[in-house]
C-alpha positions as a Markdown table, in Angstrom:
| # | Residue | x | y | z |
|---|---|---|---|---|
| 1 | Unk | 149.0 | 183.3 | 71.1 |
| 2 | Unk | 150.4 | 183.8 | 67.6 |
| 3 | Unk | 148.8 | 182.0 | 64.6 |
| 4 | Unk | 150.6 | 178.7 | 63.8 |
| 5 | Unk | 152.5 | 178.7 | 60.5 |
| 6 | Unk | 152.1 | 175.4 | 58.7 |
| 7 | Unk | 154.3 | 174.0 | 56.0 |
| 8 | Unk | 153.1 | 173.4 | 52.4 |
| 9 | Unk | 152.5 | 169.8 | 53.5 |
| 10 | Unk | 150.4 | 171.0 | 56.4 |
| 11 | Unk | 148.4 | 173.4 | 54.2 |
| 12 | Unk | 147.9 | 170.8 | 51.5 |
| 13 | Unk | 146.7 | 167.9 | 53.7 |
| 14 | Unk | 145.1 | 170.0 | 56.4 |
| 15 | Unk | 143.0 | 172.2 | 54.1 |
| 16 | Unk | 139.5 | 171.9 | 52.7 |
| 17 | Unk | 138.8 | 169.4 | 50.0 |
| 18 | Unk | 135.9 | 167.4 | 48.5 |
| 19 | Unk | 136.7 | 164.1 | 50.3 |
| 20 | Unk | 136.9 | 165.9 | 53.6 |
| 21 | Unk | 133.5 | 167.6 | 53.0 |
| 22 | Unk | 132.0 | 164.3 | 52.1 |
| 23 | Unk | 133.3 | 162.4 | 55.1 |
| 24 | Unk | 132.4 | 165.3 | 57.5 |
| 25 | Unk | 128.9 | 165.4 | 56.1 |
| 26 | Unk | 128.6 | 161.7 | 56.5 |
| 27 | Unk | 129.8 | 161.9 | 60.1 |
| 28 | Unk | 127.5 | 164.8 | 61.1 |
| 29 | Unk | 124.6 | 163.0 | 59.4 |
| 30 | Unk | 125.2 | 159.9 | 61.5 |
| 31 | Unk | 125.3 | 162.0 | 64.7 |
| 32 | Unk | 122.2 | 164.0 | 63.9 |
| 33 | Unk | 120.1 | 161.1 | 62.4 |
| 34 | Unk | 117.4 | 161.3 | 59.8 |
| 35 | Unk | 119.7 | 161.9 | 56.8 |
| 36 | Unk | 119.2 | 159.7 | 53.7 |
| 37 | Unk | 122.9 | 158.7 | 53.2 |
| 38 | Unk | 123.1 | 158.5 | 49.4 |
| 39 | Unk | 126.5 | 160.2 | 49.0 |
| 40 | Unk | 129.2 | 158.0 | 50.4 |
| 41 | Unk | 130.7 | 154.7 | 49.3 |
| 42 | Unk | 129.9 | 152.6 | 52.4 |
| 43 | Unk | 128.9 | 149.1 | 51.3 |
| 44 | Unk | 125.5 | 147.7 | 52.1 |
| 45 | Unk | 125.2 | 145.4 | 55.1 |
| 46 | Unk | 124.3 | 142.3 | 53.1 |
| 47 | Unk | 123.0 | 139.7 | 55.6 |
| 48 | Unk | 124.9 | 136.7 | 54.1 |
| 49 | Unk | 128.2 | 138.7 | 54.1 |
| 50 | Unk | 127.7 | 139.8 | 57.7 |
| 51 | Unk | 127.0 | 136.2 | 58.7 |
| 52 | Unk | 130.2 | 135.0 | 57.1 |
| 53 | Unk | 132.5 | 137.5 | 58.8 |
| 54 | Unk | 130.6 | 137.1 | 62.1 |
| 55 | Unk | 131.3 | 133.4 | 62.0 |
| 56 | Unk | 134.9 | 134.0 | 61.1 |
| 57 | Unk | 135.3 | 136.3 | 64.0 |
| 58 | Unk | 133.8 | 133.7 | 66.3 |
| 59 | Unk | 136.2 | 131.1 | 65.0 |
| 60 | Unk | 139.2 | 133.4 | 65.6 |
| 61 | Unk | 137.9 | 134.3 | 69.1 |
| 62 | Unk | 137.7 | 130.7 | 70.1 |
| 63 | Unk | 141.5 | 130.2 | 69.4 |
| 64 | Unk | 144.0 | 131.8 | 71.7 |
| 65 | Unk | 146.7 | 131.4 | 69.1 |
| 66 | Unk | 144.7 | 133.1 | 66.4 |
| 67 | Unk | 143.7 | 136.0 | 68.8 |
| 68 | Unk | 147.3 | 136.4 | 69.7 |
| 69 | Unk | 148.3 | 136.5 | 66.1 |
| 70 | Unk | 145.6 | 139.0 | 65.1 |
| 71 | Unk | 145.8 | 141.4 | 68.1 |
| 72 | Unk | 149.1 | 140.8 | 69.9 |
| 73 | Unk | 151.9 | 141.2 | 67.4 |
| 74 | Unk | 153.2 | 143.5 | 64.7 |
| 75 | Unk | 153.3 | 141.9 | 61.3 |
| 76 | Unk | 156.1 | 142.9 | 58.9 |
| 77 | Unk | 155.7 | 146.2 | 57.1 |
| 78 | Unk | 154.9 | 144.3 | 53.9 |
| 79 | Unk | 152.0 | 142.6 | 55.6 |
| 80 | Unk | 151.4 | 139.2 | 57.2 |
| 81 | Unk | 153.4 | 136.4 | 55.4 |
| 82 | Unk | 150.6 | 133.9 | 55.6 |
| 83 | Unk | 148.0 | 136.3 | 54.0 |
| 84 | Unk | 150.4 | 137.5 | 51.3 |
| 85 | Unk | 151.3 | 133.9 | 50.4 |
| 86 | Unk | 147.6 | 133.0 | 50.3 |
| 87 | Unk | 146.8 | 135.9 | 48.0 |
| 88 | Unk | 149.8 | 135.1 | 45.7 |
| 89 | Unk | 148.7 | 131.5 | 45.4 |
| 90 | Unk | 145.1 | 132.6 | 44.8 |
| 91 | Unk | 146.1 | 134.9 | 41.9 |
| 92 | Unk | 148.4 | 132.2 | 40.4 |
| 93 | Unk | 145.7 | 129.6 | 40.7 |
| 94 | Unk | 142.7 | 131.7 | 39.4 |
| 95 | Unk | 144.4 | 133.8 | 36.7 |
| 96 | Unk | 147.8 | 132.1 | 36.0 |
| 97 | Unk | 149.6 | 135.4 | 37.0 |
| 98 | Unk | 153.4 | 135.1 | 37.2 |
| 99 | Unk | 153.7 | 136.5 | 40.7 |
| 100 | Unk | 155.1 | 135.6 | 44.1 |
| 101 | Unk | 154.7 | 137.1 | 47.6 |
| 102 | Unk | 157.5 | 139.6 | 46.6 |
| 103 | Unk | 154.8 | 141.1 | 44.3 |
| 104 | Unk | 152.3 | 141.9 | 47.1 |
| 105 | Unk | 152.1 | 144.4 | 50.0 |
| 106 | Unk | 149.4 | 145.3 | 52.4 |
| 107 | Unk | 148.4 | 148.9 | 53.1 |
| 108 | Unk | 146.0 | 150.5 | 55.6 |
| 109 | Unk | 143.2 | 150.9 | 53.1 |
| 110 | Unk | 143.2 | 151.9 | 49.4 |
| 111 | Unk | 143.4 | 155.6 | 50.2 |
| 112 | Unk | 146.8 | 155.0 | 51.8 |
| 113 | Unk | 148.0 | 152.9 | 48.9 |
| 114 | Unk | 147.2 | 155.7 | 46.5 |
| 115 | Unk | 148.8 | 158.4 | 48.6 |
| 116 | Unk | 152.0 | 156.4 | 48.6 |
| 117 | Unk | 151.9 | 155.4 | 44.9 |
| 118 | Unk | 151.0 | 158.9 | 43.6 |
| 119 | Unk | 153.7 | 160.6 | 45.6 |
| 120 | Unk | 156.3 | 158.0 | 44.8 |
| 121 | Unk | 155.6 | 158.2 | 41.0 |
| 122 | Unk | 154.5 | 161.8 | 40.8 |
| 123 | Unk | 155.8 | 165.1 | 42.2 |
| 124 | Unk | 159.4 | 166.4 | 42.3 |
| 125 | Unk | 162.1 | 164.0 | 41.3 |
| 126 | Unk | 165.6 | 163.8 | 42.8 |
| 127 | Unk | 166.8 | 165.7 | 39.7 |
| 128 | Unk | 164.3 | 168.5 | 40.1 |
| 129 | Unk | 161.8 | 167.5 | 37.4 |
| 130 | Unk | 158.1 | 167.5 | 38.0 |
| 131 | Unk | 156.2 | 164.3 | 37.3 |
| 132 | Unk | 152.4 | 164.1 | 37.1 |
| 133 | Unk | 149.8 | 161.3 | 37.2 |
| 134 | Unk | 147.8 | 161.0 | 33.9 |
| 135 | Unk | 144.1 | 160.3 | 34.4 |
| 136 | Unk | 143.0 | 159.2 | 30.9 |
| 137 | Unk | 139.3 | 159.3 | 31.8 |
| 138 | Unk | 137.6 | 162.0 | 33.8 |
| 139 | Unk | 135.5 | 162.2 | 36.0 |
| 140 | Unk | 137.5 | 160.2 | 38.4 |
| 141 | Unk | 137.5 | 159.3 | 42.1 |
| 142 | Unk | 137.1 | 162.3 | 44.5 |
| 143 | Unk | 139.6 | 160.8 | 47.0 |
| 144 | Unk | 142.5 | 161.1 | 44.6 |
| 145 | Unk | 142.2 | 164.9 | 44.1 |
| 146 | Unk | 144.1 | 166.2 | 47.2 |
| 147 | Unk | 146.6 | 163.4 | 47.6 |
| 148 | Unk | 149.5 | 165.1 | 46.0 |
| 149 | Unk | 152.1 | 166.5 | 48.4 |
| 150 | Unk | 153.3 | 168.8 | 45.6 |
| 151 | Unk | 150.8 | 170.9 | 43.6 |
| 152 | Unk | 149.6 | 170.1 | 40.1 |
| 153 | Unk | 150.0 | 166.4 | 40.5 |
| 154 | Unk | 147.2 | 165.3 | 38.0 |
| 155 | Unk | 146.9 | 165.7 | 34.3 |
| 156 | Unk | 143.4 | 164.6 | 33.4 |
| 157 | Unk | 141.7 | 164.1 | 30.0 |
| 158 | Unk | 138.1 | 164.8 | 29.2 |
| 159 | Unk | 135.9 | 161.8 | 28.3 |
| 160 | Unk | 134.6 | 160.9 | 24.9 |
| 161 | Unk | 130.8 | 160.9 | 25.5 |
| 162 | Unk | 128.4 | 158.6 | 23.7 |
| 163 | Unk | 124.7 | 159.6 | 24.1 |
| 164 | Unk | 121.9 | 157.1 | 23.5 |
| 165 | Unk | 118.3 | 157.6 | 22.6 |
| 166 | Unk | 117.1 | 155.7 | 25.7 |
| 167 | Unk | 118.3 | 158.4 | 28.1 |
| 168 | Unk | 121.6 | 156.7 | 28.9 |
| 169 | Unk | 125.1 | 157.9 | 28.1 |
| 170 | Unk | 128.6 | 156.5 | 28.5 |
| 171 | Unk | 132.1 | 157.9 | 29.0 |
| 172 | Unk | 135.0 | 156.4 | 27.1 |
| 173 | Unk | 138.7 | 157.2 | 26.7 |
| 174 | Unk | 139.4 | 159.4 | 23.8 |
| 175 | Unk | 142.6 | 157.7 | 22.6 |
| 176 | Unk | 142.8 | 160.0 | 19.6 |
| 177 | Unk | 143.5 | 162.9 | 22.0 |
| 178 | Unk | 145.5 | 160.9 | 24.6 |
| 179 | Unk | 149.1 | 162.0 | 24.6 |
| 180 | Unk | 151.8 | 161.1 | 27.2 |
| 181 | Unk | 154.3 | 163.8 | 27.8 |
| 182 | Unk | 157.7 | 163.4 | 29.4 |
| 183 | Unk | 156.2 | 164.9 | 32.6 |
| 184 | Unk | 154.0 | 161.9 | 33.1 |
| 185 | Unk | 155.2 | 159.4 | 35.8 |
| 186 | Unk | 152.2 | 157.0 | 35.7 |
| 187 | Unk | 148.8 | 156.4 | 34.3 |
| 188 | Unk | 145.9 | 155.7 | 36.6 |
| 189 | Unk | 142.3 | 154.4 | 36.2 |
| 190 | Unk | 139.7 | 153.0 | 38.5 |
| 191 | Unk | 137.7 | 149.9 | 37.2 |
| 192 | Unk | 134.8 | 150.1 | 37.8 |
| 193 | Unk | 135.1 | 153.9 | 37.7 |
| 194 | Unk | 134.0 | 155.8 | 40.8 |
| 195 | Unk | 131.8 | 157.9 | 40.4 |
| 196 | Unk | 130.2 | 156.8 | 37.1 |
| 197 | Unk | 130.1 | 153.0 | 37.3 |
| 198 | Unk | 131.9 | 152.9 | 34.0 |
| 199 | Unk | 133.9 | 149.7 | 33.3 |
| 200 | Unk | 136.8 | 150.0 | 30.9 |
| 201 | Unk | 136.9 | 147.1 | 28.4 |
| 202 | Unk | 139.7 | 144.5 | 28.3 |
| 203 | Unk | 140.7 | 146.1 | 24.9 |
| 204 | Unk | 140.9 | 149.5 | 26.5 |
| 205 | Unk | 143.0 | 148.2 | 29.4 |
| 206 | Unk | 145.4 | 146.4 | 27.0 |
| 207 | Unk | 145.8 | 149.6 | 25.0 |
| 208 | Unk | 146.5 | 151.6 | 28.1 |
| 209 | Unk | 149.1 | 149.1 | 29.3 |
| 210 | Unk | 150.8 | 149.2 | 25.9 |
| 211 | Unk | 150.9 | 153.0 | 26.0 |
| 212 | Unk | 152.4 | 152.8 | 29.5 |
| 213 | Unk | 155.0 | 150.3 | 28.5 |
| 214 | Unk | 155.9 | 152.3 | 25.4 |
| 215 | Unk | 156.7 | 155.3 | 27.7 |
| 216 | Unk | 158.3 | 153.1 | 30.4 |
| 217 | Unk | 155.8 | 154.1 | 33.1 |
| 218 | Unk | 153.4 | 152.0 | 35.2 |
| 219 | Unk | 149.7 | 151.7 | 34.7 |
| 220 | Unk | 147.9 | 151.8 | 38.1 |
| 221 | Unk | 144.5 | 150.1 | 38.3 |
| 222 | Unk | 142.2 | 150.8 | 41.2 |
| 223 | Unk | 140.1 | 147.6 | 41.7 |
| 224 | Unk | 138.3 | 148.8 | 44.9 |
| 225 | Unk | 134.9 | 147.7 | 43.4 |
| 226 | Unk | 136.3 | 145.3 | 40.8 |
| 227 | Unk | 138.0 | 142.0 | 40.2 |
| 228 | Unk | 138.9 | 139.7 | 41.7 |
| 229 | Unk | 136.9 | 140.8 | 44.8 |
| 230 | Unk | 134.4 | 142.2 | 45.6 |
| 231 | Unk | 133.5 | 141.9 | 41.8 |
| 232 | Unk | 130.8 | 144.5 | 41.7 |
| 233 | Unk | 130.9 | 144.3 | 38.0 |
| 234 | Unk | 127.9 | 144.0 | 35.7 |
| 235 | Unk | 130.1 | 143.5 | 32.6 |
| 236 | Unk | 132.2 | 140.4 | 31.8 |
| 237 | Unk | 135.9 | 141.3 | 32.1 |
| 238 | Unk | 139.2 | 139.4 | 32.5 |
| 239 | Unk | 141.5 | 140.8 | 35.1 |
| 240 | Unk | 145.1 | 141.1 | 33.9 |
| 241 | Unk | 148.5 | 141.7 | 35.5 |
| 242 | Unk | 151.7 | 142.5 | 33.7 |
| 243 | Unk | 155.0 | 143.7 | 35.1 |
| 244 | Unk | 154.3 | 147.3 | 34.2 |
| 245 | Unk | 150.9 | 147.3 | 36.0 |
| 246 | Unk | 150.3 | 148.1 | 39.6 |
| 247 | Unk | 147.0 | 146.8 | 40.9 |
| 248 | Unk | 145.2 | 147.7 | 44.1 |
| 249 | Unk | 142.6 | 145.6 | 45.8 |
| 250 | Unk | 140.5 | 146.5 | 48.9 |
| 251 | Unk | 138.4 | 144.7 | 51.5 |
| 252 | Unk | 136.2 | 147.7 | 52.0 |
| 253 | Unk | 133.5 | 147.0 | 49.4 |
| 254 | Unk | 133.7 | 143.3 | 50.3 |
| 255 | Unk | 132.0 | 144.4 | 53.5 |
| 256 | Unk | 135.0 | 145.2 | 55.7 |
| 257 | Unk | 135.5 | 149.0 | 55.4 |
| 258 | Unk | 136.3 | 149.3 | 59.1 |
| 259 | Unk | 139.3 | 147.0 | 58.8 |
| 260 | Unk | 141.1 | 149.5 | 56.5 |
| 261 | Unk | 142.9 | 146.8 | 54.6 |
| 262 | Unk | 144.1 | 146.9 | 51.0 |
| 263 | Unk | 146.6 | 145.1 | 48.8 |
| 264 | Unk | 149.1 | 146.4 | 46.2 |
| 265 | Unk | 150.2 | 144.0 | 43.5 |
| 266 | Unk | 153.3 | 145.3 | 41.6 |
| 267 | Unk | 156.9 | 144.8 | 40.8 |
| 268 | Unk | 159.2 | 143.8 | 43.6 |
| 269 | Unk | 160.8 | 147.3 | 43.5 |
| 270 | Unk | 157.4 | 148.9 | 44.0 |
| 271 | Unk | 156.5 | 146.5 | 46.8 |
| 272 | Unk | 159.8 | 147.2 | 48.6 |
| 273 | Unk | 159.1 | 150.9 | 48.6 |
| 274 | Unk | 155.5 | 150.5 | 49.7 |
| 275 | Unk | 156.8 | 148.3 | 52.6 |
| 276 | Unk | 159.4 | 150.8 | 53.6 |
| 277 | Unk | 156.8 | 153.6 | 53.6 |
| 278 | Unk | 154.5 | 151.4 | 55.7 |
| 279 | Unk | 157.2 | 151.1 | 58.3 |
| 280 | Unk | 157.9 | 154.8 | 58.4 |
| 281 | Unk | 154.2 | 155.8 | 58.6 |
| 282 | Unk | 152.5 | 152.9 | 60.5 |
| 283 | Unk | 155.2 | 150.5 | 61.7 |
| 284 | Unk | 152.9 | 147.7 | 60.6 |
| 285 | Unk | 149.4 | 147.2 | 59.1 |
| 286 | Unk | 146.1 | 146.3 | 60.6 |
| 287 | Unk | 145.9 | 142.5 | 61.2 |
| 288 | Unk | 142.1 | 142.2 | 61.4 |
| 289 | Unk | 141.3 | 142.3 | 57.8 |
| 290 | Unk | 144.1 | 139.9 | 56.8 |
| 291 | Unk | 143.0 | 137.4 | 59.4 |
| 292 | Unk | 139.3 | 137.5 | 58.3 |
| 293 | Unk | 139.9 | 136.7 | 54.7 |
| 294 | Unk | 143.0 | 134.5 | 54.7 |
| 295 | Unk | 141.1 | 131.2 | 54.7 |
| 296 | Unk | 138.7 | 132.6 | 52.1 |
| 297 | Unk | 141.7 | 133.1 | 49.8 |
| 298 | Unk | 143.0 | 129.6 | 50.5 |
| 299 | Unk | 139.7 | 127.8 | 49.7 |
| 300 | Unk | 138.6 | 130.3 | 47.0 |
| 301 | Unk | 135.4 | 131.1 | 48.8 |
| 302 | Unk | 136.1 | 134.8 | 48.4 |
| 303 | Unk | 135.3 | 134.3 | 44.7 |
| 304 | Unk | 131.9 | 132.5 | 45.3 |
| 305 | Unk | 131.0 | 135.2 | 47.9 |
| 306 | Unk | 131.8 | 138.0 | 45.4 |
| 307 | Unk | 130.2 | 136.4 | 42.3 |
| 308 | Unk | 127.2 | 134.7 | 43.8 |
| 309 | Unk | 126.2 | 137.1 | 46.6 |
| 310 | Unk | 127.8 | 140.5 | 46.3 |
| 311 | Unk | 127.6 | 141.1 | 42.5 |
| 312 | Unk | 123.9 | 140.0 | 42.2 |
| 313 | Unk | 122.9 | 142.1 | 45.2 |
| 314 | Unk | 124.3 | 145.3 | 43.7 |
| 315 | Unk | 123.2 | 144.6 | 40.2 |
| 316 | Unk | 119.6 | 144.2 | 41.4 |
| 317 | Unk | 119.9 | 147.4 | 43.4 |
| 318 | Unk | 121.3 | 149.2 | 40.3 |
| 319 | Unk | 118.4 | 148.1 | 38.2 |
| 320 | Unk | 115.8 | 149.0 | 40.8 |
| 321 | Unk | 117.4 | 152.5 | 41.4 |
| 322 | Unk | 117.3 | 153.2 | 37.7 |
| 323 | Unk | 113.6 | 152.2 | 37.5 |
| 324 | Unk | 112.9 | 154.5 | 40.4 |
| 325 | Unk | 114.7 | 157.4 | 38.7 |
| 326 | Unk | 112.7 | 156.9 | 35.5 |
| 327 | Unk | 109.5 | 156.7 | 37.5 |
| 328 | Unk | 110.2 | 159.8 | 39.7 |
| 329 | Unk | 111.4 | 162.1 | 36.9 |
| 330 | Unk | 109.1 | 160.9 | 34.2 |
| 331 | Unk | 109.3 | 162.8 | 30.9 |
| 332 | Unk | 108.8 | 166.3 | 32.4 |
| 333 | Unk | 112.3 | 166.8 | 33.9 |
| 334 | Unk | 115.4 | 166.1 | 31.6 |
| 335 | Unk | 117.7 | 163.6 | 33.3 |
| 336 | Unk | 120.4 | 161.3 | 31.8 |
| 337 | Unk | 122.0 | 158.3 | 33.5 |
| 338 | Unk | 125.5 | 157.0 | 32.9 |
| 339 | Unk | 125.3 | 153.4 | 31.9 |
| 340 | Unk | 125.6 | 151.4 | 35.1 |
| 341 | Unk | 128.3 | 148.8 | 34.6 |
| 342 | Unk | 129.5 | 148.3 | 38.2 |
| 343 | Unk | 130.3 | 149.9 | 41.6 |
| 344 | Unk | 127.6 | 151.3 | 44.0 |
| 345 | Unk | 126.6 | 154.5 | 42.2 |
| 346 | Unk | 124.4 | 156.1 | 39.7 |
| 347 | Unk | 125.8 | 159.1 | 37.9 |
| 348 | Unk | 123.0 | 161.5 | 37.0 |
| 349 | Unk | 123.2 | 164.3 | 34.5 |
| 350 | Unk | 120.7 | 167.2 | 34.3 |
| 351 | Unk | 121.7 | 168.8 | 30.9 |
| 352 | Unk | 119.5 | 171.9 | 31.4 |
| 353 | Unk | 119.9 | 172.5 | 35.1 |
| 354 | Unk | 119.5 | 176.2 | 35.9 |
| 355 | Unk | 121.7 | 176.0 | 39.0 |
| 356 | Unk | 125.1 | 174.3 | 39.6 |
| 357 | Unk | 125.3 | 170.7 | 41.0 |
| 358 | Unk | 126.9 | 172.2 | 44.1 |
| 359 | Unk | 123.9 | 174.4 | 44.7 |
| 360 | Unk | 121.6 | 171.4 | 44.1 |
| 361 | Unk | 123.7 | 169.4 | 46.6 |
| 362 | Unk | 123.1 | 172.1 | 49.3 |
| 363 | Unk | 119.4 | 172.2 | 48.6 |
| 364 | Unk | 119.1 | 168.4 | 48.9 |
| 365 | Unk | 121.1 | 168.3 | 52.1 |
| 366 | Unk | 118.6 | 170.7 | 53.6 |
| 367 | Unk | 115.9 | 168.2 | 52.7 |
| 368 | Unk | 117.9 | 165.4 | 54.4 |
| 369 | Unk | 119.2 | 163.8 | 51.2 |
| 370 | Unk | 123.0 | 163.5 | 51.0 |
| 371 | Unk | 124.5 | 163.1 | 47.5 |
| 372 | Unk | 127.8 | 164.3 | 46.0 |
| 373 | Unk | 128.1 | 167.2 | 43.6 |
| 374 | Unk | 129.8 | 166.2 | 40.3 |
| 375 | Unk | 132.2 | 169.1 | 40.2 |
| 376 | Unk | 134.5 | 167.4 | 42.7 |
| 377 | Unk | 135.3 | 164.6 | 40.2 |
| 378 | Unk | 136.6 | 166.8 | 37.4 |
| 379 | Unk | 140.0 | 167.7 | 38.8 |
| 380 | Unk | 143.2 | 167.8 | 36.7 |
| 381 | Unk | 141.6 | 169.2 | 33.6 |
| 382 | Unk | 143.1 | 172.2 | 31.8 |
| 383 | Unk | 139.7 | 173.4 | 30.7 |
| 384 | Unk | 136.2 | 173.0 | 32.3 |
| 385 | Unk | 133.9 | 170.3 | 31.0 |
| 386 | Unk | 130.3 | 170.8 | 30.2 |
| 387 | Unk | 129.2 | 168.0 | 32.6 |
| 388 | Unk | 131.2 | 169.4 | 35.5 |
| 389 | Unk | 128.3 | 171.4 | 37.1 |
| 390 | Unk | 125.4 | 169.2 | 35.7 |
| 391 | Unk | 126.0 | 165.9 | 37.5 |
| 392 | Unk | 125.5 | 164.2 | 40.8 |
| 393 | Unk | 126.7 | 160.9 | 42.2 |
| 394 | Unk | 124.2 | 158.9 | 44.3 |
| 395 | Unk | 124.7 | 155.5 | 45.9 |
| 396 | Unk | 122.2 | 152.7 | 45.8 |
| 397 | Unk | 123.9 | 150.7 | 48.6 |
| 398 | Unk | 121.6 | 152.0 | 51.3 |
| 399 | Unk | 118.3 | 150.3 | 52.2 |
| 400 | Unk | 115.7 | 150.1 | 49.5 |
| 401 | Unk | 113.4 | 152.5 | 51.5 |
| 402 | Unk | 116.1 | 155.1 | 51.8 |
| 403 | Unk | 117.1 | 155.0 | 48.1 |
| 404 | Unk | 113.5 | 155.1 | 47.0 |
| 405 | Unk | 112.7 | 158.1 | 49.3 |
| 406 | Unk | 115.9 | 159.9 | 48.3 |
| 407 | Unk | 115.2 | 159.6 | 44.6 |
| 408 | Unk | 111.7 | 160.9 | 45.1 |
| 409 | Unk | 113.0 | 163.9 | 47.0 |
| 410 | Unk | 115.7 | 164.4 | 44.4 |
| 411 | Unk | 113.2 | 164.5 | 41.6 |
| 412 | Unk | 110.9 | 166.9 | 43.5 |
| 413 | Unk | 113.8 | 169.3 | 44.3 |
| 414 | Unk | 115.0 | 169.3 | 40.7 |
| 415 | Unk | 111.4 | 170.0 | 39.6 |
| 416 | Unk | 111.3 | 172.9 | 42.0 |
| 417 | Unk | 114.6 | 174.3 | 40.6 |
| 418 | Unk | 113.2 | 174.2 | 37.0 |
| 419 | Unk | 109.9 | 175.8 | 38.2 |
| 420 | Unk | 111.8 | 178.6 | 39.9 |
| 421 | Unk | 114.0 | 179.3 | 36.8 |
């Protein structure tokens, strides 16, 4: 049989990439067992959260009408009208945003939302021009890197790094070096930033929105870990929406990754196009996630769950993980930690590491500790960055025992690397 010939689309989406390696490793580790899963973004199984969704499922299951609505029908490509109306009313009520259901669409998870947005706003235009997505702060989410149907989709800018005497550092947007060329179709940031846990300030967000408006392009904001839910934010921020912003929200880190449900908030034109793409790709979206959270939007309990249960849980985990890193590494092995301001991760830098972070990743995997090498998060740059091969992302969402053990093994392995150098 002759070798199959794939299109550029097939080569691009079917080839090797960082997010595929991460998800493959996670899947194999689950099958084999014994792996300390400190690499992925799976949320913790918080007992109070599990109880809430278990009770909601039981309520739905007791009603034939609700079961029929959730399992037995296709909702419109835009999403279920009742859920969209509930979310629009929630955002109006909580933040006084001037939006209607025409500003909201449902997608099959945040990954799908960004595939659609990036390829609608970037790539080859009808007039033959090539548009790119500007990432004003790198490192940025690994899952974006291979989403472009056309090559060279991203134009990323290196961070402005602030080092502190206490062993922490922080990335920021270097606005003095931020330029927006005619080839830029949109600006995109995640808030909190995956992988570093960085939270852009309200002032930074306003400045980015002003730059986007000046150039008549949208500002896309990925709120997978942020506001209004699940609000894994350790800094006080005020969510904002303006007509030139496109916001995404996900149910995954709320505790529902298996439902593959996300929301896009944007202009009616953006929403119409997302809805049309949903129809072509999926016919309709998953109903389960929408059904589980609809009442929580109506009575605002999604906010109390996020602020009073989810945020404190992860903030405590972050502080504990940092303490364990300090204890395990001591003063002998140089390690720096990005300031933990949100999300599920610590971003660790080893400034004098004798090997690359990719090699360290492989050594740790052999010792049953799964993290993510930092080099995957520096895509779109025109020149390499010093941190690219010195950093690792580790999650603190696993059980305390797993995180503690994993950090101890990480410190031991880094110590071995330095001893062998």
